[in-house]
SERO-4910 file (N, C-alpha, C, O; in steps of 0.05 Angstrom, whole numbers):
BEGIN
 pado doro    nc1    nc2    nc3   cac1   cac2   cac3    cc1    cc2    cc3    oc1    oc2    oc3
  Met    A   2275   1634   1115   2249   1641   1133   2243   1614   1147   2237   1616   1171
  Asp    A   2244   1591   1137   2238   1567   1150   2256   1561   1172   2249   1551   1193
  Asp    A   2282   1567   1166   2302   1564   1188   2299   1580   1213   2304   1570   1235
  Val    A   2289   1606   1209   2283   1623   1229   2261   1614   1246   2262   1614   1271
  Leu    A   2240   1604   1232   2214   1594   1245   2221   1568   1263   2212   1565   1285
  Ser    A   2237   1552   1250   2245   1527   1264   2261   1532   1289   2256   1519   1310
  Lys    A   2279   1552   1288   2294   1561   1312   2274   1575   1333   2277   1571   1357
  Tyr    A   2256   1588   1325   2237   1602   1342   2221   1581   1357   2218   1582   1381
  Lys    A   2211   1562   1342   2195   1539   1355   2211   1524   1372   2202   1517   1394
  Glu    A   2237   1518   1366   2254   1504   1385   2260   1519   1411   2261   1507   1433
  Phe    A   2265   1547   1408   2268   1561   1430   2244   1562   1449   2246   1559   1474
  Lys    A   2220   1565   1435   2195   1567   1449   2191   1541   1465   2182   1542   1488
  His    A   2197   1518   1455   2191   1495   1468   2211   1491   1493   2204   1481   1514
  Arg    A   2236   1501   1488   2254   1500   1510   2246   1517   1534   2247   1508   1557
  Leu    A   2239   1541   1527   2230   1558   1547   2204   1550   1561   2202   1553   1586
  Leu    A   2186   1539   1548   2162   1528   1561   2169   1505   1578   2157   1502   1599
  Phe    A   2187   1487   1569   2197   1466   1585   2210   1475   1613   2206   1463   1635
  Leu    A   2225   1496   1609   2240   1506   1634   2219   1518   1654   2220   1514   1678
  Leu    A   2199   1531   1642   2179   1543   1659   2161   1523   1672   2151   1527   1694
  Glu    A   2156   1501   1658   2140   1481   1669   2157   1465   1692   2145   1456   1712
  Met    A   2183   1464   1688   2200   1449   1708   2200   1467   1735   2201   1457   1757
  Gln    A   2199   1494   1730   2202   1513   1754   2175   1520   1765   2174   1535   1785
  Glu    A   2155   1512   1754   2128   1519   1763   2121   1512   1792   2110   1530   1806
  Pro    A   2128   1490   1803   2124   1484   1832   2138   1506   1849   2128   1513   1871
  Phe    A   2160   1516   1841   2176   1536   1856   2165   1564   1852   2165   1580   1871
  Leu    A   2156   1569   1827   2147   1596   1822   2121   1604   1832   2117   1627   1838
  Asp    A   2101   1584   1834   2075   1589   1841   2073   1600   1870   2061   1621   1875
  Pro    A   2085   1586   1889   2085   1597   1916   2096   1626   1920   2087   1641   1937
  Met    A   2118   1632   1903   2131   1658   1902   2111   1679   1892   2108   1701   1903
  Ile    A   2100   1672   1870   2081   1690   1858   2056   1697   1875   2048   1720   1879
  Thr    A   2044   1675   1886   2021   1679   1902   2029   1691   1929   2012   1705   1941
  Gly    A   2053   1685   1939   2062   1698   1962   2069   1726   1960   2066   1741   1979
  Thr    A   2077   1734   1938   2084   1762   1931   2058   1778   1930   2056   1800   1941
  Lys    A   2038   1766   1914   2014   1780   1910   1999   1784   1938   1989   1806   1945
  Asn    A   1999   1763   1954   1986   1764   1981   2000   1784   1999   1988   1800   2012
  Thr    A   2027   1783   1999   2041   1802   2016   2039   1830   2006   2038   1848   2023
  Thr    A   2038   1835   1982   2034   1861   1971   2006   1873   1978   2004   1896   1986
  Cys    A   1985   1857   1976   1959   1864   1984   1957   1871   2013   1944   1891   2021
  Glu    A   1969   1853   2029   1967   1856   2058   1983   1883   2067   1975   1898   2084
  Asp    A   2007   1885   2053   2023   1907   2062   2010   1935   2055   2012   1955   2069
  Ala    A   1996   1933   2031   1983   1957   2023   1958   1963   2042   1954   1986   2050
  Ser    A   1944   1944   2048   1921   1947   2068   1931   1956   2096   1919   1973   2109
  Asn    A   1953   1944   2104   1964   1952   2131   1974   1982   2130   1970   1997   2149
  Met    A   1986   1988   2109   1997   2016   2108   1973   2035   2107   1975   2057   2119
  His    A   1952   2027   2094   1928   2046   2092   1916   2049   2119   1907   2071   2127
  Leu    A   1915   2027   2134   1903   2029   2162   1919   2043   2181   1909   2056   2199
  Glu    A   1947   2042   2178   1964   2057   2194   1960   2087   2193   1963   2101   2214
  Lys    A   1955   2097   2171   1954   2124   2165   1928   2135   2179   1922   2159   2177
***
């Protein structure tokens, strides 16, 4: 059980590290996607 827990913690730390390294690239994509989606939805609503 301890072996599984240690592997889980190691994997979690590696994943968090990778996410932190990619954060500067992911933030603009996520906010851009949200803004584009909202703008597209409002434009589509206005066109009808």
